[in-house]
Steps between C-alpha positions, in 0.01 A plus 500: 500500500223649292416831337216685335534629145526873437212646293703491177624148574138395561406652163771298323376184671138575403583590137713186469206284603268684261738421211529139617120467505469619138793321343788686344739495205868481590770512234237438231362188673143506630442354845161409644368634826702390802399457863552810715812542706446467873649772714758369742586752771838337568590528131372859513736570792794372296388702196470816708845453653646432154335812354626715789851364453493578126363852557761572769786387276362640174581168335255338262623145455419142588859468626572799726855580600421444869400139422150545642301350213145373534615161633678682783178682596280188474744325734507806728120485552525122547258414221600133514356486854158586354478232231731280292616720213541321169616801300484878505557795272522876478385783277649845551357829385643851510284790390334819608159362392337172591342450156842529336640212700192285437535565124872418513434164667224415252720591202812328636690255283684355800228296674356770727160486328473122520610491863259767622196470277471134393479153648862422412841618616739552213856465633680786326842334521398161357174576315346205686131521585413404856170500689374852559518669834217489750620741772634851468590811690566850371730762649534867413761751613599844379855632458492818712742679266330430167143411607536193276284203605656157533239224478583141585265210430612178664341169412505165679361151465 
């Protein structure tokens, strides 16, 4: 299963790689330039399904009440059939404006900045630094009642 990014999802992907190419400061720590993320259309399919599920439910959480977290959606699109996954991660954004969500991820104190914009993955639950992600997909869906965007960036190695 594969999917194309929506225009706003594509913009998030592009801006993320621009920040990676320049280097970024996360939580007061400067990080050098990192290799660009490679778009993975299977990961994008999972991200799009995840975003649509969040928008339909109105939930904004890594642990939705229906149990369909990002691992569920990566399994649903059979990502492990594509390549051996070592680890994966997720950034969520909820906003009416794309720039607001990009700023929130860059200013995050919970590992979002490191995960998306640097060559490391900072595990938010343990604080452990792991190798940065190489593949990503971005999903975007809009809650029809509020017009709020739900962006999902899924990462895989």
